[in-house]
N, CA, C and O atoms as a DFTB+ gen file, in Angstrom:
376 C
 N C O
     1  1      -6.131     -41.101     168.499
     2  2      -6.971     -40.223     169.075
     3  2      -7.698     -39.386     168.213
     4  3      -7.244     -39.037     167.123
     5  1      -8.956     -38.992     168.693
     6  2      -9.624     -38.187     167.691
     7  2      -9.649     -36.877     168.154
     8  3      -9.177     -36.677     169.272
     9  1     -10.205     -35.739     167.384
    10  2     -10.050     -34.318     167.524
    11  2     -10.712     -33.891     168.997
    12  3     -10.331     -32.897     169.615
    13  1     -11.671     -34.714     169.423
    14  2     -12.238     -34.279     170.437
    15  2     -11.557     -34.969     171.674
    16  3     -12.268     -34.963     172.678
    17  1     -10.355     -35.548     171.805
    18  2      -9.528     -36.149     172.878
    19  2      -9.783     -37.539     173.149
    20  3      -8.959     -38.209     173.773
    21  1     -11.228     -38.183     172.582
    22  2     -11.138     -39.478     172.878
    23  2     -10.596     -40.639     172.004
    24  3      -9.686     -40.239     171.279
    25  1     -10.809     -41.629     171.890
    26  2     -10.351     -42.734     171.487
    27  2     -11.021     -42.989     170.353
    28  3     -12.233     -42.870     170.534
    29  1     -10.596     -43.428     168.757
    30  2     -11.308     -44.252     167.999
    31  2     -12.029     -45.472     168.389
    32  3     -11.498     -46.368     169.045
    33  1     -13.296     -45.498     167.960
    34  2     -14.351     -46.680     168.109
    35  2     -13.877     -47.554     166.983
    36  3     -13.685     -47.086     165.860
    37  1     -13.649     -49.073     167.331
    38  2     -13.468     -50.097     166.194
    39  2     -14.141     -49.628     164.909
    40  3     -13.540     -49.870     163.863
    41  1     -15.087     -49.111     164.859
    42  2     -15.894     -48.885     163.574
    43  2     -15.489     -47.806     162.956
    44  3     -15.750     -47.815     161.753
    45  1     -14.795     -46.623     163.455
    46  2     -14.023     -45.596     163.075
    47  2     -12.824     -46.167     162.414
    48  3     -12.440     -45.922     161.270
    49  1     -12.321     -46.908     163.228
    50  2     -10.871     -47.573     162.525
    51  2     -11.223     -48.302     161.361
    52  3     -10.612     -48.112     160.309
    53  1     -12.237     -49.194     161.457
    54  2     -12.519     -49.899     160.215
    55  2     -12.748     -49.151     159.167
    56  3     -12.246     -49.513     158.103
    57  1     -13.351     -48.243     159.196
    58  2     -13.735     -47.107     158.421
    59  2     -12.743     -46.781     157.607
    60  3     -12.859     -46.874     156.385
    61  1     -11.660     -46.364     158.199
    62  2     -10.622     -45.918     157.843
    63  2      -9.679     -46.815     157.003
    64  3      -9.179     -46.484     155.928
    65  1      -9.538     -47.782     157.526
    66  2      -8.943     -48.960     156.785
    67  2      -9.717     -49.465     155.362
    68  3      -9.081     -49.771     154.353
    69  1     -10.972     -49.495     155.438
    70  2     -11.821     -49.524     154.362
    71  2     -11.568     -48.382     153.313
    72  3     -11.730     -48.625     152.118
    73  1     -11.173     -47.144     153.742
    74  2     -11.518     -46.060     152.683
    75  2      -9.860     -46.207     152.333
    76  3      -9.598     -45.961     151.155
    77  1      -8.846     -46.530     153.089
    78  2      -7.420     -46.764     152.729
    79  2      -7.270     -47.640     151.604
    80  3      -6.621     -47.320     150.608
    81  1      -7.948     -48.910     151.763
    82  2      -8.069     -49.969     150.500
    83  2      -8.427     -49.416     149.457
    84  3      -7.735     -49.463     148.440
    85  1      -9.768     -48.684     149.534
    86  2     -10.564     -48.263     148.174
    87  2      -9.737     -47.424     147.733
    88  3      -9.631     -47.507     146.509
    89  1      -8.907     -46.413     148.338
    90  2      -8.279     -45.268     147.549
    91  2      -6.880     -45.908     146.871
    92  3      -6.351     -45.308     145.935
    93  1      -6.336     -47.098     147.366
    94  2      -4.913     -47.788     146.862
    95  2      -6.004     -48.457     145.513
    96  3      -5.793     -48.245     144.319
    97  1      -6.875     -49.077     145.925
    98  2      -7.409     -50.084     144.754
    99  2      -8.037     -49.039     143.611
   100  3      -7.849     -49.235     142.410
   101  1      -8.495     -48.362     143.918
   102  2      -9.439     -47.315     142.938
   103  2      -8.178     -46.841     142.141
   104  3      -8.133     -47.130     140.945
   105  1      -7.094     -46.098     142.739
   106  2      -5.894     -45.669     142.236
   107  2      -5.084     -46.494     141.148
   108  3      -4.731     -46.211     140.003
   109  1      -4.948     -47.453     141.822
   110  2      -4.117     -48.707     141.068
   111  2      -5.078     -48.940     139.800
   112  3      -4.680     -48.783     138.646
   113  1      -6.058     -49.232     140.051
   114  2      -6.971     -49.732     138.580
   115  2      -6.976     -48.308     137.470
   116  3      -6.912     -48.352     136.241
   117  1      -7.081     -46.967     138.431
   118  2      -7.028     -45.766     137.268
   119  2      -5.617     -45.924     136.506
   120  3      -5.489     -46.012     135.285
   121  1      -4.813     -45.938     137.247
   122  2      -3.553     -46.003     136.645
   123  2      -3.131     -46.906     135.932
   124  3      -2.388     -46.611     134.995
   125  1      -3.465     -48.163     136.163
   126  2      -3.191     -49.199     134.906
   127  2      -4.203     -49.104     133.542
   128  3      -3.853     -49.485     132.426
   129  1      -5.429     -48.560     133.839
   130  2      -5.984     -47.929     132.392
   131  2      -5.294     -47.220     131.918
   132  3      -4.756     -47.599     130.878
   133  1      -4.996     -45.946     132.409
   134  2      -4.264     -45.004     131.671
   135  2      -2.718     -45.402     131.119
   136  3      -2.252     -44.954     130.071
   137  1      -2.077     -46.246     131.942
   138  2      -1.038     -46.682     131.400
   139  2      -1.274     -47.652     130.192
   140  3      -0.529     -47.539     129.219
   141  1      -2.212     -48.548     130.193
   142  2      -2.613     -49.484     128.868
   143  2      -2.877     -48.613     127.952
   144  3      -2.287     -48.877     126.904
   145  1      -3.763     -47.331     127.893
   146  2      -4.040     -46.604     126.950
   147  2      -3.065     -45.691     126.318
   148  3      -3.164     -45.414     125.123
   149  1      -2.078     -45.185     127.106
   150  2      -0.847     -44.544     126.608
   151  2       0.006     -45.450     125.847
   152  3       0.200     -45.427     124.632
   153  1       0.548     -46.343     126.814
   154  2       1.535     -47.406     126.332
   155  2       1.470     -48.613     125.720
   156  3       2.374     -49.292     125.233
   157  1      -0.088     -48.874     125.822
   158  2      -0.731     -49.970     124.908
   159  2       0.131     -49.937     123.347
   160  3       1.117     -50.619     123.069
   161  1      -0.469     -49.074     122.578
   162  2       0.339     -49.181     121.667
   163  2       1.597     -49.568     121.040
   164  3       1.765     -50.152     119.969
   165  1       2.727     -49.010     122.157
   166  2       3.869     -49.449     122.266
   167  2       4.174     -50.769     122.435
   168  3       5.202     -51.314     122.034
   169  1       3.365     -51.227     122.971
   170  2       3.555     -52.725     123.592
   171  2       3.069     -53.697     122.433
   172  3       3.649     -54.728     122.093
   173  1       2.029     -53.240     121.949
   174  2       1.010     -54.452     121.094
   175  2       1.666     -54.151     119.551
   176  3       1.507     -55.060     118.737
   177  1       2.330     -53.037     119.134
   178  2       2.642     -52.962     117.855
   179  2       4.107     -52.779     117.826
   180  3       4.736     -52.552     118.859
   181  1       4.738     -52.885     116.507
   182  2       6.002     -52.337     115.986
   183  2       6.091     -51.218     115.946
   184  3       5.354     -50.739     115.083
   185  1       6.838     -50.293     116.648
   186  2       6.961     -48.968     116.474
   187  2       8.392     -48.205     116.551
   188  3       9.343     -48.579     117.237
   189  1       8.356     -47.115     115.752
   190  2      10.188     -46.749     115.837
   191  2      10.676     -46.593     117.221
   192  3       9.958     -46.129     118.107
   193  1      11.731     -46.926     117.388
   194  2      12.358     -46.942     119.039
   195  2      12.045     -45.483     119.609
   196  3      11.696     -45.357     120.783
   197  1      12.137     -44.700     119.001
   198  2      11.879     -43.075     119.934
   199  2      10.569     -42.791     120.246
   200  3      10.263     -42.124     121.234
   201  1       9.672     -43.312     119.369
   202  2       8.262     -42.981     119.503
   203  2       7.725     -44.253     120.625
   204  3       6.912     -44.087     121.534
   205  1       8.276     -45.262     120.346
   206  2       7.980     -46.392     121.476
   207  2       8.335     -45.758     122.816
   208  3       7.487     -45.428     123.645
   209  1       9.767     -45.600     122.981
   210  2      10.120     -44.959     124.432
   211  2       9.538     -43.911     125.020
   212  3       9.317     -43.838     126.229
   213  1       9.226     -42.930     124.067
   214  2       8.240     -41.980     124.592
   215  2       7.028     -42.347     124.831
   216  3       6.628     -41.988     125.939
   217  1       6.188     -43.014     124.113
   218  2       4.691     -43.720     124.888
   219  2       4.947     -44.339     126.007
   220  3       4.127     -44.214     126.916
   221  1       6.370     -45.309     126.256
   222  2       6.159     -46.033     127.446
   223  2       6.494     -45.077     128.397
   224  3       5.740     -45.088     129.370
   225  1       7.508     -44.141     128.427
   226  2       7.660     -43.154     129.568
   227  2       6.844     -42.398     129.919
   228  3       6.768     -41.953     131.064
   229  1       5.961     -42.078     128.828
   230  2       4.991     -41.063     129.171
   231  2       3.629     -41.464     129.905
   232  3       3.021     -40.792     130.739
   233  1       3.276     -42.791     129.365
   234  2       2.699     -43.567     130.145
   235  2       2.833     -43.760     131.612
   236  3       2.015     -43.456     132.481
   237  1       4.200     -44.413     131.768
   238  2       4.333     -44.562     133.070
   239  2       4.418     -43.350     134.139
   240  3       4.268     -43.611     135.333
   241  1       4.606     -42.314     133.803
   242  2       4.751     -40.974     134.107
   243  2       3.063     -40.717     134.652
   244  3       2.639     -40.551     135.795
   245  1       2.438     -40.755     133.522
   246  2       0.872     -40.485     133.949
   247  2       0.221     -41.088     134.770
   248  3      -0.700     -40.639     135.452
   249  1       0.683     -42.224     134.764
   250  2       0.089     -43.693     135.837
   251  2       0.472     -43.210     136.935
   252  3      -0.360     -43.036     137.825
   253  1       1.867     -42.868     137.136
   254  2       2.517     -42.677     138.616
   255  2       1.679     -41.609     139.326
   256  3       1.124     -41.765     140.413
   257  1       1.653     -40.233     138.386
   258  2       0.910     -39.069     138.486
   259  2      -0.453     -39.172     139.187
   260  3      -0.890     -38.655     140.215
   261  1      -0.961     -39.989     138.311
   262  2      -2.831     -40.325     138.638
   263  2      -2.625     -40.978     140.004
   264  3      -3.145     -40.566     141.040
   265  1      -1.820     -42.030     139.906
   266  2      -2.183     -42.829     141.163
   267  2      -1.949     -41.979     142.394
   268  3      -2.766     -42.007     143.314
   269  1      -0.887     -41.241     142.444
   270  2      -0.742     -40.526     143.717
   271  2      -1.887     -39.427     144.017
   272  3      -2.252     -39.196     145.169
   273  1      -2.441     -38.749     142.861
   274  2      -3.332     -37.642     142.928
   275  2      -4.921     -38.435     143.329
   276  3      -5.728     -37.969     144.134
   277  1      -5.094     -39.688     142.566
   278  2      -6.311     -40.381     142.984
   279  2      -6.090     -40.626     144.439
   280  3      -6.995     -40.120     145.103
   281  1      -5.072     -41.311     145.239
   282  2      -5.284     -41.730     146.275
   283  2      -5.248     -40.697     147.245
   284  3      -5.932     -40.876     148.253
   285  1      -4.538     -39.571     147.138
   286  2      -4.636     -38.171     148.014
   287  2      -6.076     -37.497     148.061
   288  3      -6.516     -37.049     149.120
   289  1      -6.737     -37.448     146.961
   290  2      -8.050     -37.036     146.391
   291  2      -8.957     -37.888     147.335
   292  3      -9.652     -37.285     148.153
   293  1      -8.996     -39.228     147.276
   294  2      -9.975     -40.042     148.208
   295  2      -9.736     -40.053     149.443
   296  3     -10.698     -40.250     150.185
   297  1      -8.522     -39.865     149.983
   298  2      -8.203     -39.782     151.414
   299  2      -8.927     -38.338     151.978
   300  3      -9.744     -38.253     152.894
   301  1      -8.430     -37.347     151.231
   302  2      -8.837     -35.985     151.660
   303  2     -10.145     -35.935     151.632
   304  3     -10.681     -35.250     152.504
   305  1     -10.967     -36.605     150.680
   306  2     -12.316     -36.365     150.535
   307  2     -13.062     -36.968     151.845
   308  3     -14.060     -36.441     152.337
   309  1     -12.497     -38.040     152.299
   310  2     -12.800     -38.935     153.340
   311  2     -12.892     -38.190     154.839
   312  3     -13.703     -38.260     155.762
   313  1     -11.782     -37.522     154.641
   314  2     -11.480     -36.823     155.973
   315  2     -12.075     -35.786     155.856
   316  3     -12.009     -35.295     156.983
   317  1     -12.811     -34.885     155.013
   318  2     -13.394     -33.961     155.007
   319  2     -14.956     -34.144     155.494
   320  3     -15.758     -33.408     156.069
   321  1     -14.994     -35.524     154.965
   322  2     -16.608     -35.887     155.047
   323  2     -16.478     -36.423     156.765
   324  3     -17.586     -36.206     157.256
   325  1     -16.011     -36.726     157.297
   326  2     -16.166     -37.438     158.337
   327  2     -16.166     -36.272     159.875
   328  3     -16.300     -36.509     161.076
   329  1     -15.977     -35.166     159.200
   330  2     -15.744     -34.228     160.284
   331  2     -17.274     -33.585     160.452
   332  3     -17.989     -33.299     159.491
   333  1     -17.638     -33.412     161.828
   334  2     -19.094     -33.320     161.980
   335  2     -19.228     -31.640     161.376
   336  3     -18.221     -30.935     161.304
   337  1     -20.444     -31.191     161.012
   338  2     -20.964     -30.086     160.799
   339  2     -20.923     -29.037     161.742
   340  3     -20.574     -27.955     161.270
   341  1     -21.141     -29.059     162.749
   342  2     -20.724     -28.242     163.790
   343  2     -20.113     -28.761     165.092
   344  3     -20.639     -29.626     165.792
   345  1     -18.890     -28.119     165.366
   346  2     -18.234     -28.679     166.420
   347  2     -18.746     -29.083     168.002
   348  3     -19.371     -28.280     168.695
   349  1     -18.382     -30.440     168.454
   350  2     -18.990     -30.867     169.284
   351  2     -20.300     -31.501     169.292
   352  3     -20.647     -32.234     170.219
   353  1     -21.008     -31.252     168.326
   354  2     -22.273     -31.969     167.844
   355  2     -21.835     -33.247     166.884
   356  3     -21.376     -33.035     165.762
   357  1     -21.981     -34.380     167.323
   358  2     -21.483     -35.540     166.518
   359  2     -23.268     -36.277     166.071
   360  3     -23.411     -37.134     165.199
   361  1     -24.243     -35.786     166.762
   362  2     -25.458     -36.177     166.124
   363  2     -26.169     -35.144     165.474
   364  3     -26.005     -34.015     165.936
   365  1     -26.882     -35.271     164.554
   366  2     -27.547     -34.597     163.659
   367  2     -28.825     -33.820     164.402
   368  3     -29.167     -32.650     164.233
   369  1     -29.515     -34.970     165.402
   370  2     -30.610     -34.626     166.232
   371  2     -30.269     -33.739     167.319
   372  3     -31.172     -33.112     167.871
   373  1     -29.092     -33.618     167.681
   374  2     -28.731     -32.568     169.039
   375  2     -28.544     -31.245     168.953
   376  3     -28.294     -30.590     169.965
């Protein structure tokens, strides 16, 4: 149900589905880049045990946090953009 009491159209449901997919894919990509940048040296080079573990855990933590923040940010931005500027008006010409 929409905020004005009607049902969502197929186009609105499709837009939400696409936006969720975009949020998840862009968040996964960003998290993978951060994980590779931070933990990559630990995976590629022979490093002392403690330093290697710190890089791996830091990379995993940053990637997890970035994934969550990016997903929420994209979905919040989409929800705010979907709201009409004036309640009750859906067409800019009305």
